C-alpha positions, 0 to 999 in steps of 0.5 A: 231577281232582286237578290242579284241586282246587288251582288257586287257590294255582296262579293266583296263582303264574300272577299273579305270574310273569306281573306280573313279566315284563309289568313289563318291557315298558315299564320302561325308557321314563321312564328312558332320559334317566338311561341317556344320561347314565349310560352316556354315549350318545346317544338313537339306542343307548339306543332298542335297550334297547327294540328288543332287549326286543322283538325278543327277546320276538317271537322267544323268545314262540312257539317257547317256547309251543312248548316248553312244549308238548312239554317240559311249561308249568311246567319251561318257564315256570321256566327262562324265569324263570331268564334273566329274573332273569340278564337282570335282575342283567346289566342291573342291573350293566351298564357299558356299553351292550352288556352292558344290551343284552345283559341287555334280550335276556335279558329279552325271553325273558320274552315267552314266559311269556304264552303259557306262562301260557294254558296252564297255565291251560287245565290246571288251572282248571276249566272254568266258571272259565277264562274268569276266569282268562284274563281277570284274566291278560290284564288283568295283563299290560297293567296291568303294562306301564303300571305299569312306565311309570308308577312307573319314573320315581318309582322311579328318582328314589329308588334310580336306574335300575338299582335298577329291574332289582332290583325286577323281579328280585326279582318274578320270583323270588317268581314262580318260588318260588310256581310251584315250590310251586304249579303242578302239573306239566303233564299235557298235552304235544303228540307230536312235536319242535321243527321247526328249520328253521321256528323259524330261518325264522320267527324270520328274518322277524320280526327281519326285520321288526321291525329296520325297523318300529323303526328306519325313521324313523331309517334312512329308510322308503326307505332301501336298508336299510330297504327290503332287510329289508322283502324279506327278511321277505317271502321268509322269510315265504313260505318259513316259511309253505311249510316249516310246510305240507308239515313233517309236525311243524310249529312252528305249525299254519298250517291251524288258524290260518288256520280261521274260528275263529281267523284273524279273531282274529289279523287283530284282534290286529294290528289291535289292537295298532296301535290301543293303541300308537297311542293308549297310546303316544302319549298321554302325548306328547301331553300333554308337548306345551308349551303355548306352542304355543297347543293343548296342555296342556304339562304334565310327565312326572309328571301325565301319567303320572298321567292315564294311572291311568284307563286302567289302571283301565278296563283293570283292570275290563274283564279281571277281568269277563270271565268274569262277561260270558261269561254274558251276551254271547259271547266274539266279542260281548266282542272286537267291543264292546271294539274299538268301544269303543277306536274311539269313545274315541279319536275323543272324544279328537279332538274333546275335548282342552281339559282334562285331565278330557277325555283322562282320561276317554277314557283310561278308556273306552279302557281299558275297550276294550283289556281287555275286547278284550285278555281276549276274544281270550286266550280265545278263542284258548285255547279254541278250539285242542287244548290241545296247542297252546295254547302255541304259538297264543297266542304267535302271537297275542301276537306278531301284537299286538306286530308290530301295535304297532311298525306303530303306533308307525311310522305314529304317527310318520310321521303326527305328526312328518311336519309339524313347525313352526319349534321341531320340535313336532308341530301339533295337526292331526298327532295328529288325522289320526293318531288319527282313523286309529287310530279307523278300524283298531279299528273295522276289527278289529271288522267283521273279527271280527262278519262272518266265520261262525264254524265248530267245527273237527272238532279242537275240544273245547269248553270249558265256559263258565260257567253260574253266578257265578263268584268270580273276584275272589276268586281274583285277590285 
């Protein structure tokens, strides 16, 4: 088919677009103190720059993923990149925190790029190279997110925190130009319309759930606001499920997601999201605990960032190797193995953390586990649902991982900072307990995928897996 004949430049355009958005995920975390000082705000106000992105991405990812299924993925991708570039401009020149948060909301629409990218890959990649392409793009999502947090500090020292958004603007513009030039127009479209009621209910329960998860530690987990929002999220979730099951044109096909080939992967997505943020997100904080506690390493923020480099390398290696591994291991086996490696590496960090190199090795192994699990998860979803539903299905999976990350953050905060010394610093036992819990969560994800038997859906059209070596690394380069 013609649409597959130019897959190499189209793949490059998708990869650049994905990388430009992935950078924005954690870009502001290292520069929050700079934002506080420049805009003269407190830390509570500054953290909304992260919360706003999270909630906007959670809402936009499934909704715009479905719009891509219905109206064309290439056109939707370009529209999303346009919104992101507008958000970059707004954030770069924001005179106050309100405008900056508005810019971050616009940037959050970029979360929809990820499901759109996977759906586009299924359209134009040859079947024998699809798994490798999905694996490498999955790796780019993780690498970009981590690279944003690692590079933001050094870059901001040279160009300021506003300059970071200008760099993101340039990256998104390059991705958009390449998409216009190289990505073919979408050949597969779903029939029907966008279910507005389902969209409102879905957005409502996501916002009601993520707000208290992000701010519950500050508000108090038993405060009326926190408990009220959790209750509202539960009510809206039930209403959304009922609405989808009764609708002739559902936004999300609940029955498809409940199939045995899909729901264990989504359940694992939540648990792996918990584990990823619980270890990856808190490893720098662990490294930066002052050495005068008697047990900590007391690294600077810059040195702690360097310790994450093996994690990035491991994730990259595993993601790009997925295509080759699929010739000897099923995708489900890779997902199970990745989750088990994650759990084992976290246990290793609990047992051995007296030296920097020990945590660097544990981080590298954790990266291999994350890269393997993420790539396999995305491939299972893309190859296991009808072509017309890839956007919404991968969007839901991405959202579930985001919910897991929010749960992981809340869990770690409650355990690690639930008991502190006179100086407000956490105890070593707090990290040990939290990380052992995280390891158990990762193992549970592996168990769920391993024990649920797989059956093929009646409407499933299998995607051929590679039977010969794939030059995926060359394509990625």
